[in-house]
VEXFI-444211 format. One line per 8 residues: number of its first residue (from 1); their letters; for each residue y, x, z of N, C-alpha, C. Coordinates in nm, 4 decimals. Atoms other than C-alpha are relative to their C-alpha. Last residue first. Layout:
<nodes>
NUM	A	Y X Z Y X Z Y X Z  ...
</nodes>
This chain:
<nodes>
239	KEVQSWST	-0.0907 -0.0865 0.0110 2.0718 0.2009 1.0612 0.0399 0.0344 -0.1526  -0.1339 0.1016 0.0314 1.8596 -0.1203 1.0280 0.1134 0.1181 -0.0383  0.0470 0.0752 0.1625 1.5177 0.0107 1.0570 0.1503 -0.0386 -0.1036  0.0554 -0.0860 0.0900 1.6148 0.2549 1.3562 0.0133 -0.0470 -0.1237  -0.1462 -0.0621 -0.0184 1.7962 -0.0567 1.5601 -0.0095 0.1376 -0.1306  -0.0563 0.0585 0.1311 1.4922 -0.2119 1.4396 0.1205 0.0611 0.0282  -0.1403 0.0791 -0.0747 1.2908 0.0047 1.7046 0.0865 -0.0263 -0.1537  -0.0893 0.0218 0.0894 0.8765 0.0276 1.5841 0.1667 -0.0326 0.0681
231	GGAGAVDI	0.0635 -0.0112 0.1444 0.6874 0.1261 1.9127 0.1192 -0.0253 -0.1182  0.1280 -0.0709 -0.0130 0.7792 0.2006 2.2541 -0.0594 0.0251 -0.1294  0.0156 -0.1404 0.0652 1.0376 -0.0174 2.3752 -0.1033 0.0632 -0.0237  -0.0966 -0.1357 -0.0474 0.9487 -0.3735 2.4868 0.0250 0.0882 -0.1049  0.0210 -0.0771 0.1055 0.7870 -0.7079 2.3219 0.1071 0.1248 0.0095  -0.0972 -0.1647 -0.0350 0.8369 -0.8764 2.6122 0.0194 0.0600 -0.1156  0.0141 -0.1729 0.0643 0.6652 -1.1881 2.4427 0.0875 0.0985 0.0138  -0.0716 -0.0963 0.0117 0.7243 -1.5124 2.6765 -0.0400 0.1047 -0.0534
223	FAVGAERL	0.0818 -0.1400 -0.0320 0.5210 -1.8437 2.7019 0.1338 0.1036 -0.0817  0.1169 -0.0194 -0.0368 0.6498 -2.2038 2.7422 -0.0945 0.1381 0.0098  0.0788 -0.0974 0.0658 1.0128 -2.2114 2.7291 -0.1604 0.0022 0.0528  0.1019 0.0748 0.0631 1.1582 -2.5000 2.9087 -0.1044 0.0626 -0.0835  -0.0495 0.0796 0.1213 1.4983 -2.4071 2.9990 -0.1345 -0.0848 -0.0659  -0.0535 0.1408 -0.0278 1.3756 -2.3122 3.3315 0.0726 -0.0629 -0.1148  0.0983 0.0860 -0.0173 1.1172 -2.0486 3.1427 0.0980 -0.1392 0.0672  0.0885 0.0483 0.1358 1.4015 -1.9084 2.9495 -0.1015 -0.0921 0.0631
215	RKATAGDI	-0.1102 0.0796 0.0941 1.6347 -1.8372 3.2668 -0.0460 -0.1001 -0.1424  -0.0120 0.0805 -0.0903 1.3495 -1.6655 3.4540 0.0823 -0.1485 -0.0729  0.1453 0.0999 -0.0146 1.2436 -1.4842 3.1667 0.0372 -0.1038 0.0485  -0.0257 0.0493 0.1062 1.6499 -1.3538 3.1547 -0.1446 -0.0726 0.0334  -0.1409 0.0682 0.0128 1.6458 -1.2257 3.4990 0.0005 -0.1000 -0.1026  0.0144 0.0979 -0.0690 1.3260 -1.0452 3.4757 0.0855 -0.1552 -0.0164  0.0487 -0.0476 -0.1374 1.3874 -0.8517 3.1952 0.0045 -0.1417 0.0538  -0.0674 0.1421 -0.0963 1.3221 -0.9290 2.8185 -0.0210 0.0253 0.1548
207	GWGVEKVG	0.0597 0.0119 -0.0815 1.2145 -0.5895 2.5729 0.0615 -0.1286 0.1014  -0.0513 -0.0398 -0.1679 1.3941 -0.3911 2.3822 -0.0195 -0.0780 0.0751  0.0063 -0.1371 -0.0025 1.1536 -0.4244 2.0551 0.0902 0.0841 0.0828  0.0848 -0.0201 0.1308 1.1519 -0.7565 1.8787 -0.0117 0.1842 0.0139  -0.1020 -0.1359 0.0234 1.1918 -0.9811 2.1852 -0.0492 0.0881 -0.1148  -0.0199 -0.1928 0.0232 1.0233 -1.2836 2.1718 0.0960 0.0694 -0.0509  -0.1150 -0.0977 0.0139 1.0591 -1.6698 2.2865 -0.0359 0.1314 0.0260  -0.0223 -0.0796 -0.0983 0.8009 -1.9598 2.3514 0.1020 0.1080 -0.1207
199	VPIPLERC	-0.1279 -0.1100 0.0753 0.8148 -2.2937 2.2017 -0.0256 0.1008 0.0967  -0.0518 -0.0744 -0.0926 0.4766 -2.5229 2.2873 0.0935 0.0755 -0.0780  0.1168 -0.0817 -0.0315 0.4162 -2.8254 2.0499 0.0658 0.1374 0.1120  0.1128 0.0514 -0.0398 0.5947 -3.1819 2.0409 -0.0970 0.1099 0.0328  0.1459 -0.0081 0.1067 0.9158 -3.0266 1.9244 -0.1034 -0.0038 0.0707  -0.0040 0.1041 0.0911 1.2671 -3.1985 2.1187 -0.1542 0.0627 -0.1041  -0.0131 0.1184 -0.0514 1.2533 -3.0506 2.4490 -0.0516 -0.0634 -0.1347  0.0704 -0.0006 -0.0960 1.1792 -2.6904 2.3631 -0.0044 -0.1702 0.0257
191	VEEIRRLL	0.1322 -0.0209 0.0946 1.4048 -2.7108 2.0746 -0.1267 -0.0225 0.0657  -0.0386 0.1197 0.0728 1.7171 -2.8300 2.3046 -0.1343 -0.0347 -0.1084  0.0545 0.1154 -0.0703 1.6273 -2.5694 2.5482 -0.0272 -0.1357 -0.0858  0.1331 -0.0063 -0.0199 1.6715 -2.2976 2.3060 -0.0559 -0.1476 0.0558  0.0577 0.0539 0.1328 2.0071 -2.4609 2.2057 -0.1618 0.0106 -0.0304  -0.0019 0.1263 0.0169 2.1247 -2.4298 2.5379 -0.0730 -0.0694 -0.1486  0.1293 0.0514 -0.0905 2.0058 -2.0775 2.5579 -0.0021 -0.1650 0.0102  0.1221 0.0099 0.0540 2.1784 -1.9895 2.2457 -0.0998 -0.0507 0.1190
183	GGFNTDGE	0.0741 0.1161 -0.0336 2.5075 -2.0821 2.4113 -0.1182 -0.0097 -0.0771  -0.0905 0.1280 -0.1268 2.7359 -1.7923 2.2508 -0.1294 -0.1227 0.0174  0.0858 0.0114 -0.0535 2.4932 -1.5315 2.0239 0.0434 -0.0940 0.1274  -0.0520 0.0784 -0.1622 2.7425 -1.5176 1.7821 -0.1519 -0.0333 0.0366  -0.0417 -0.0260 -0.1471 2.5944 -1.2332 1.5650 0.1019 -0.0724 0.0690  -0.1057 0.1020 -0.0607 2.4761 -1.3123 1.2190 -0.0084 0.0326 0.1497  0.0576 0.0076 -0.1235 2.3969 -0.9584 1.0436 0.0620 -0.1612 0.0663  -0.0168 0.1045 0.0409 2.4915 -0.8861 0.6770 -0.0063 -0.1057 0.1544
175	PQFVEQLS	-0.1558 0.0502 0.0331 2.6090 -0.5364 0.7758 -0.0191 -0.1658 -0.0499  0.0078 0.0413 0.1456 2.2728 -0.5563 0.9498 0.1533 -0.0062 0.0111  0.0337 -0.1372 0.1047 2.3146 -0.3182 1.2798 0.0043 -0.0556 -0.1145  -0.1243 -0.0797 0.0170 2.4594 -0.6058 1.4804 0.0029 0.0867 -0.0705  -0.0887 0.1191 0.0278 2.1549 -0.8708 1.4348 0.1402 0.1202 -0.0482  0.0543 0.0026 0.1278 1.9063 -0.5900 1.5142 0.1110 -0.0289 -0.0557  -0.0308 -0.1266 0.0424 2.0794 -0.5484 1.8495 -0.0133 -0.0013 -0.1354  -0.1373 -0.0152 0.0018 2.0851 -0.9636 1.8938 0.0323 0.1556 -0.0571
167	NLHLVLMD	0.0273 -0.0982 0.0435 1.6949 -0.9856 1.8145 0.1496 0.0526 -0.0387  -0.0982 -0.0530 -0.0232 1.5506 -1.2708 2.0110 0.0692 0.1563 -0.0411  -0.0099 -0.1427 -0.0077 1.2771 -1.4213 1.8134 0.1315 0.0285 0.0410  -0.1814 -0.0550 0.0713 1.2419 -1.7957 1.8749 -0.0410 0.1482 0.0334  -0.0598 -0.0767 -0.0843 0.8193 -1.8598 1.9054 0.1169 0.0129 -0.0947  -0.1159 -0.0400 0.0858 0.6544 -2.2031 1.7620 0.0423 0.0920 0.1010  -0.0842 -0.0387 -0.0855 0.3040 -2.3138 1.8426 0.1571 0.0318 -0.1037  0.0280 0.0969 -0.1125 0.0200 -2.4655 1.6587 0.0883 -0.0121 0.0966
159	AGAIEVAR	-0.0005 -0.1047 -0.1556 0.1004 -2.2986 1.3222 -0.0163 -0.1338 0.1237  0.0913 0.0425 -0.0809 0.0352 -2.4254 0.9814 -0.0339 -0.0028 0.1217  0.0772 -0.0786 0.0183 0.2724 -2.1867 0.8392 -0.1120 -0.0525 0.0811  0.0415 -0.1024 0.0985 0.4607 -2.4159 0.6631 -0.0943 0.0993 0.0475  0.0857 0.0912 0.1265 0.4628 -2.7186 0.8955 -0.0641 0.1099 -0.0907  0.1277 -0.0075 -0.0458 0.5949 -2.4840 1.1980 -0.1152 -0.0494 -0.1135  0.0363 -0.1469 0.0055 0.8667 -2.3607 0.9804 -0.1596 -0.0142 0.0656  0.0609 -0.0589 0.1301 0.9219 -2.7087 0.9215 -0.0466 0.1275 -0.0269
151	KCDEPGYG	0.1036 0.1123 0.0515 0.9370 -2.8642 1.2522 -0.0358 0.0734 -0.1377  0.1120 -0.0628 -0.0791 1.1943 -2.5607 1.3460 -0.1216 -0.0803 -0.0408  0.0227 -0.1386 0.0619 1.4302 -2.6672 1.0558 -0.1331 0.0122 0.0575  0.0801 0.0584 0.1371 1.3842 -3.0449 1.2307 -0.0383 0.1287 -0.0427  0.1523 0.0336 -0.0326 1.4675 -2.8991 1.5627 -0.0872 -0.0414 -0.1311  0.0189 0.0558 -0.1073 1.8189 -2.7116 1.4487 -0.1547 -0.0438 -0.0114  0.1453 0.0240 0.0030 1.9288 -2.4464 1.2168 -0.0113 -0.1108 0.1282  0.0360 0.1191 0.0753 2.3109 -2.4963 1.0959 -0.1514 0.0015 0.0262
143	YNLQVAGL	-0.0316 -0.0419 0.1610 2.3920 -2.0836 1.2087 -0.0363 -0.1343 -0.0784  -0.1709 0.0281 -0.0001 2.3996 -2.1425 1.5861 0.0529 0.0270 -0.1226  -0.0593 0.1609 -0.0402 2.0340 -2.2150 1.5704 0.1572 -0.0191 0.0317  0.0039 0.0939 0.1106 1.9835 -1.9021 1.3428 -0.0080 -0.1845 0.0453  -0.1351 0.0074 0.0368 2.0304 -1.7036 1.6373 0.0440 -0.1188 -0.0870  -0.0468 0.0873 -0.0596 1.6731 -1.7837 1.7473 0.1831 -0.0029 0.0008  -0.0993 -0.0458 -0.0621 1.5412 -1.6289 1.4622 0.0677 -0.0919 0.0886  -0.1621 -0.0121 0.0621 1.2688 -1.8123 1.3523 0.0680 0.0703 0.1345
135	NAIIPITP	-0.0873 -0.0920 -0.0944 0.8446 -1.7791 1.4212 0.1389 -0.0085 -0.1018  -0.0707 0.0165 0.1168 0.5520 -2.0110 1.3556 0.1265 0.0747 0.0406  -0.1506 -0.0061 -0.0661 0.2386 -1.9162 1.6005 0.1264 0.0287 -0.0968  -0.0915 -0.1046 0.1050 -0.1061 -1.9380 1.4460 0.1280 -0.0467 0.0857  -0.1682 0.0908 -0.0587 -0.3814 -2.0488 1.7505 0.0928 0.1276 -0.1042  -0.0601 -0.0532 -0.0684 -0.7394 -1.9361 1.5705 0.1520 -0.0653 0.0509  0.0285 0.0350 -0.1420 -0.9753 -2.1681 1.4247 0.0923 0.0516 0.1200  0.0143 0.1401 0.0274 -0.8993 -2.1762 1.0134 0.0148 -0.0847 0.1956
127	AFRRVAFT	0.0749 -0.0164 -0.1308 -0.7876 -1.8007 0.9697 -0.0210 -0.2016 0.0784  0.0674 -0.1367 -0.0275 -0.7586 -1.7316 0.6218 -0.0765 0.0074 0.1453  0.1308 -0.0194 0.0626 -0.6688 -2.0930 0.5242 -0.0485 0.1190 0.0040  0.1019 0.0381 -0.0391 -0.4339 -2.1032 0.7813 -0.1275 0.0046 -0.0542  0.1163 -0.0544 -0.0162 -0.2138 -1.8364 0.6447 -0.1207 -0.0636 0.0787  0.1289 0.1241 0.0172 0.0540 -2.0119 0.4854 -0.1316 0.0676 0.0386  0.0682 0.0259 -0.1166 0.3207 -1.7530 0.5488 -0.1253 -0.1024 0.0382  0.0253 -0.1546 -0.0827 0.3570 -1.5659 0.2280 0.0058 -0.0454 0.1651
119	HALEDREV	0.1384 -0.0846 -0.0375 0.2707 -1.9130 0.0681 -0.0123 0.1505 0.0439  0.0944 0.0815 -0.1045 0.6021 -2.0982 0.1510 -0.1317 0.0901 0.0342  0.0310 -0.0761 -0.0782 0.8015 -1.8577 -0.0686 -0.0705 -0.0324 0.1439  0.0916 -0.0751 0.0544 0.8422 -2.1042 -0.3352 -0.0638 0.0958 0.0701  0.1104 0.0675 -0.0656 1.0041 -2.3521 -0.0404 -0.1180 0.0803 -0.1026  0.0146 -0.0244 0.1273 1.3341 -2.1190 -0.0499 -0.1634 -0.0682 -0.0009  -0.0848 0.0115 0.1047 1.5137 -2.1952 0.2599 -0.0315 0.0319 -0.1499  -0.0771 0.1323 -0.0380 1.2487 -2.2825 0.5171 0.1332 -0.0091 -0.1298
111	AARVSGVG	0.0528 0.1225 0.0766 1.0561 -2.0087 0.3043 0.0576 -0.1219 0.0291  0.0223 -0.0147 0.1328 1.2645 -1.7281 0.4070 -0.0400 -0.1325 -0.0812  -0.1325 0.0333 -0.0147 1.3335 -1.8644 0.7714 0.0440 -0.0177 -0.1583  0.0521 0.0943 0.1043 0.9548 -1.8307 0.8385 0.1387 -0.0491 -0.0544  -0.1297 0.1209 0.0199 1.0410 -1.5438 1.0555 -0.0321 -0.0864 -0.1284  -0.1447 -0.0502 -0.0123 0.7143 -1.3038 1.0844 0.0978 -0.1378 -0.0182  -0.0132 -0.0161 0.1262 0.3719 -1.4806 1.1531 0.1415 0.0458 0.0085  -0.1222 0.0676 0.0403 0.1955 -1.4904 1.4723 0.0511 0.0354 -0.1439
103	MAWGRREA	-0.0526 -0.0719 0.0999 -0.1584 -1.4779 1.5366 0.1093 -0.0724 0.0077  -0.0977 0.1226 0.0451 -0.4035 -1.5640 1.8438 0.1057 0.0925 -0.1242  -0.1561 -0.0245 -0.0766 -0.7240 -1.3400 1.8616 0.1042 -0.0731 -0.0759  -0.0151 0.0988 -0.0855 -1.0982 -1.4489 1.7710 0.1457 0.0364 0.1063  -0.0119 -0.1015 -0.1295 -1.1775 -1.0989 1.6258 0.0097 -0.1073 0.0913  0.1308 -0.0516 -0.0414 -1.2743 -1.2507 1.2856 -0.0616 0.0250 0.1434  0.1315 0.1288 0.0295 -0.9965 -1.5028 1.2714 -0.1422 0.0552 0.0668  -0.0247 0.1055 -0.0700 -0.7640 -1.2247 1.3349 -0.0901 -0.1214 0.0790
95	AEALRANI	0.0768 -0.0920 -0.1058 -0.9044 -0.9817 1.0931 0.0028 -0.0852 0.1133  0.1328 0.0027 0.0086 -0.8498 -1.2865 0.8364 -0.0528 0.1030 0.1459  0.1118 0.1432 -0.0474 -0.5484 -1.3651 0.9512 -0.1217 0.0384 0.0115  0.0094 0.0445 -0.1292 -0.3883 -1.0139 0.9403 -0.0763 -0.0938 0.0752  0.0707 -0.1071 -0.0824 -0.5084 -0.9461 0.6094 -0.0208 -0.0299 0.1451  0.1557 0.0260 0.0797 -0.3437 -1.2800 0.4601 -0.1037 0.0838 0.0951  0.0543 0.1079 -0.0704 -0.0324 -1.1614 0.6568 -0.1285 -0.0627 -0.0256  0.0470 -0.0495 -0.1178 -0.0377 -0.8462 0.4554 0.0001 -0.1092 0.1547
87	EGALRSGG	0.1541 -0.0707 -0.0144 -0.0541 -0.9917 0.1557 -0.0610 0.0647 0.0990  0.1055 0.1032 0.0106 0.2163 -1.2285 0.2189 -0.1206 0.0252 0.0181  0.0238 0.0075 -0.1655 0.4309 -0.9203 0.3209 -0.0977 -0.1267 -0.0005  0.0786 -0.1220 -0.0480 0.3714 -0.7894 -0.0241 -0.0273 -0.0346 0.1331  0.1554 -0.0049 0.0868 0.4951 -1.0942 -0.2257 -0.1219 0.0898 0.1334  0.0200 -0.0373 0.0982 0.8035 -1.1742 0.0066 -0.1415 0.0340 -0.0626  -0.0890 0.0207 0.0695 0.8583 -1.3865 0.2824 0.0314 0.0490 -0.1456  0.0115 0.0889 0.1072 0.6532 -1.2586 0.5440 0.1311 -0.0098 -0.0865
79	TMSSILLP	-0.0313 -0.0316 0.1683 0.6358 -1.0011 0.8337 0.0053 -0.1449 -0.0698  -0.0462 -0.0873 0.0875 0.5999 -0.9355 1.1823 0.0265 -0.0179 -0.1143  -0.0121 0.0130 0.1323 0.4714 -1.1898 1.4365 0.0960 0.1344 -0.0450  -0.1576 0.0898 -0.0258 0.2770 -1.0810 1.7196 0.0720 0.0053 -0.1384  -0.0543 -0.0999 0.0818 -0.1103 -0.9904 1.6813 0.1633 -0.0945 -0.0351  -0.0988 0.0579 0.0964 -0.2025 -1.1486 2.0065 0.0172 0.1016 -0.1363  -0.0861 -0.0972 0.1529 -0.5018 -1.0461 2.2009 0.0594 -0.0733 -0.1028  -0.1240 0.0167 -0.0157 -0.6889 -1.2275 2.4807 0.0828 0.0791 -0.0261
71	TRLSAGLF	-0.0636 -0.1528 -0.0689 -1.0327 -1.1973 2.3441 0.1843 -0.0450 0.0276  0.1171 -0.0711 -0.0196 -1.2606 -1.4903 2.2308 0.0593 0.1108 0.0762  0.0429 -0.1328 0.0124 -0.9502 -1.7235 2.2678 -0.1151 0.0536 0.0345  0.0926 -0.1158 -0.0094 -0.9234 -2.0772 2.2843 0.0046 0.1045 -0.0549  0.0716 -0.0251 0.0876 -0.6151 -2.3401 2.2690 -0.0737 0.1308 0.0671  0.0777 0.0752 0.0515 -0.4358 -2.5421 2.5206 -0.0855 0.0720 -0.1365  -0.0952 0.1334 0.0582 -0.1649 -2.3197 2.5554 -0.1004 -0.0708 -0.0383  -0.1471 -0.0868 0.0328 -0.3944 -1.9618 2.5917 0.0677 -0.1596 -0.0436
63	ATKLSIEA	-0.0751 0.0938 0.0657 -0.7563 -2.0264 2.7542 0.1760 0.0340 -0.0276  -0.0921 0.0293 -0.0718 -0.9734 -1.7157 2.7611 0.0960 -0.1207 -0.0626  -0.0674 0.1420 0.0459 -1.2735 -1.5784 2.6564 0.0957 -0.0399 0.1090  -0.1595 0.0154 -0.0222 -1.2917 -1.2081 2.7891 0.0647 -0.1249 -0.0674  -0.0525 0.0521 0.0971 -1.6786 -1.2268 2.8510 0.1341 0.0123 0.0249  -0.1798 0.0002 -0.0229 -1.8469 -1.0091 3.0802 0.0110 -0.0462 -0.1317  -0.0464 0.1757 -0.0207 -2.2405 -1.1099 3.0915 0.1095 -0.0104 0.0071  -0.0203 0.0875 0.0970 -2.3606 -0.8082 2.8742 0.0345 -0.1114 0.0445
55	FDLEPLAN	-0.1162 -0.0131 0.0918 -2.2128 -0.5747 3.1230 -0.0167 -0.1265 -0.1362  0.0662 -0.0126 0.1098 -2.4358 -0.6867 3.4129 0.1086 0.0013 -0.1390  0.0043 0.1328 0.1054 -2.2766 -0.6451 3.7204 -0.0876 0.0242 -0.1371  0.0613 0.1231 -0.0699 -2.2571 -0.4296 4.0390 -0.0371 -0.0821 -0.1009  -0.0534 0.1340 0.0037 -1.9727 -0.1885 3.9418 -0.0982 -0.1094 -0.0052  0.1105 0.0748 -0.0467 -2.0774 0.1680 4.1049 0.0651 -0.1923 -0.0195  0.1304 -0.0709 -0.0135 -1.8780 0.4245 3.9687 -0.1045 -0.1132 0.0018  0.1064 0.0313 -0.1164 -1.5666 0.2220 3.9876 -0.1785 0.0498 -0.0297
47	HRFRYKEF	0.1262 0.0097 0.0117 -1.3075 0.4322 3.8056 -0.1024 -0.0476 0.1083  0.0862 -0.0258 -0.1069 -0.9442 0.3358 3.8940 -0.1291 -0.0528 -0.0473  0.1169 0.0940 -0.0505 -0.7499 0.2596 3.5939 -0.0594 0.0703 0.1035  0.1401 -0.0286 0.0425 -0.4558 0.5052 3.5476 -0.0890 -0.1161 0.0720  0.0974 0.0788 -0.0438 -0.0609 0.4062 3.5579 -0.1414 0.0614 -0.0490  0.0065 0.0220 -0.1345 0.2373 0.6044 3.5114 -0.1161 -0.0952 0.0936  0.0436 -0.1618 -0.0497 0.2003 0.6966 3.1526 -0.0053 -0.0251 0.1304  0.1277 0.0046 -0.0582 0.2073 0.2844 3.1408 -0.0555 0.1175 -0.0534
39	GNLIGEAN	0.0167 -0.0038 -0.1272 0.5921 0.3107 3.1628 -0.1517 -0.0120 -0.0200  0.0248 0.1372 -0.0265 0.7040 0.2255 2.7869 -0.0333 -0.0317 0.1524  0.1189 0.0315 -0.0230 0.8687 0.5591 2.7091 -0.0598 -0.1543 0.0637  0.0192 0.1100 -0.1092 1.1518 0.6135 2.5404 -0.1424 -0.0006 0.0287  -0.0595 -0.0339 -0.1353 1.2540 0.9271 2.3753 -0.0103 -0.1071 0.0762  0.0307 -0.1394 -0.0201 1.2497 0.8356 2.0225 0.0835 -0.0133 0.1397  -0.1243 -0.0214 -0.0923 1.1762 0.4153 1.9135 -0.0346 0.1913 0.0593  0.0713 -0.0233 -0.1231 0.9646 0.4946 1.5796 0.1440 -0.0113 0.1349
31	VQEELCLR	-0.0620 0.1566 -0.0286 1.1537 0.4232 1.2708 -0.0661 -0.0341 0.1412  -0.0042 -0.0294 -0.1062 1.0610 0.7604 1.1028 0.0885 -0.1145 0.0412  -0.0921 -0.0511 -0.0860 1.0367 0.6583 0.7385 -0.0121 -0.0184 0.1783  -0.0209 -0.1049 0.0290 0.7644 0.5447 0.4976 0.1163 0.0890 0.0832  0.1113 -0.0924 0.0469 0.5788 0.2605 0.6060 0.0485 0.1279 -0.0411  0.0627 -0.0023 -0.1063 0.8561 0.1073 0.8612 -0.1456 0.1030 -0.0455  -0.0631 -0.0672 -0.0780 1.0939 0.1450 0.5767 -0.0804 0.0487 0.1327  -0.0354 -0.1603 0.0570 0.9143 0.0303 0.3050 0.0279 0.0682 0.0967
23	IHETKRES	0.1701 -0.0203 0.0339 0.7876 -0.2896 0.4985 0.0214 0.1393 -0.0123  0.0703 -0.0568 -0.1677 1.1578 -0.3388 0.6075 -0.1294 0.0346 -0.0025  -0.0678 -0.1360 -0.0451 1.2644 -0.3133 0.2209 -0.0210 0.0264 0.1530  0.0584 -0.1230 0.1173 1.0400 -0.5832 0.1383 0.0485 0.1024 0.0216  0.1454 -0.0274 -0.0597 1.1654 -0.7962 0.4166 -0.1012 0.0607 -0.0903  -0.0116 -0.0811 -0.1103 1.5400 -0.7406 0.2877 -0.1959 0.0308 0.0553  -0.0048 -0.1468 0.0356 1.4373 -0.8325 -0.0679 -0.0190 0.0734 0.1425  0.1386 -0.0983 0.0423 1.3182 -1.1688 0.0604 -0.0230 0.1340 -0.0324
15	TPEMGYVR	0.1298 0.0213 -0.0854 1.6127 -1.2537 0.2786 -0.1190 0.0885 -0.0505  -0.0111 -0.1084 -0.0883 1.8669 -1.1259 -0.0072 -0.0992 0.0201 0.1299  -0.1090 0.0211 -0.0778 1.7318 -1.3456 -0.2709 0.0091 0.0726 0.1050  -0.0130 0.0923 -0.1251 1.4985 -1.1879 -0.5023 0.1058 -0.0382 0.0753  0.0764 0.1331 0.0110 1.5157 -1.1257 -0.8875 -0.0464 -0.0578 0.1457  -0.0980 0.0569 0.0719 1.5348 -0.7322 -0.8558 -0.0348 -0.1491 0.0140  0.0147 0.1069 0.0130 1.3894 -0.5165 -0.5655 0.0919 -0.0920 -0.1085  -0.0413 0.1564 -0.0386 1.5254 -0.1973 -0.5756 -0.0600 -0.0992 -0.0370
7	RKRSICM	0.0065 0.0834 0.0531 1.3071 0.1510 -0.6055 0.0847 -0.1454 0.0816  -0.1237 0.0403 0.0433 1.4334 0.4265 -0.4483 -0.0033 -0.1435 -0.0677  -0.0938 0.0436 -0.0593 1.1251 0.4706 -0.2270 0.1560 0.0049 -0.0313  -0.1267 -0.0940 0.0773 0.9171 0.3415 -0.4422 0.0699 0.0288 0.1198  -0.1058 0.0417 0.0784 0.6322 0.1160 -0.2423 0.1205 0.0925 0.0007  -0.1403 -0.0967 0.0245 0.3046 0.2104 -0.1219 0.0998 -0.1072 -0.0658  -0.1187 0.1135 0.0304 -0.0086 -0.0215 -0.0103 0.1669 0.1059 0.0511
</nodes>
């Protein structure tokens, strides 16, 4: 899967073109967070030399917002909105279905605005049994999006739930970014109230602190994907 470093994608709307460019940058450039540790290096599992159980009887099956997972793992929202992104989503969905994981698709905004891109998010045919999570940027709620658009995103992805991503730093670094973040909590609360499915919130690489998580829970958010530092840095991608 290779994209020319200098190639410009013609005939695509800005959102779709940006999705392909993001994939190229993540594949070919150094965009990981630098000098930031996620804290896991501070901890070590205590070894139990005498476990007193039968390994064959261990089950990782768990419940997740009314759904069943064979393993408590989630492929978090990454991409969609271009041909290449659609191929990636299809492969991720097939892998998640085989393993019994949940899966989120990238922001469905491109398909809400352009019907012909819907297939790049429509992963249910590749993953008929696992929980699928649709995704939109929370900031779009300040730019004309509302509960009906959120329902449309869920329909496009064939999803069981919706996650709204918080990406204020990324938007600030984008030349065309949407940077009005005022009053978003109230709008998130409205979406949680109006949608008949679980609505979650995720970050995209800078984390969600405890105080913010508490405010989100009080607003009706059903789940939170902290998505802290340590992997892809979207400020690196956008700079």
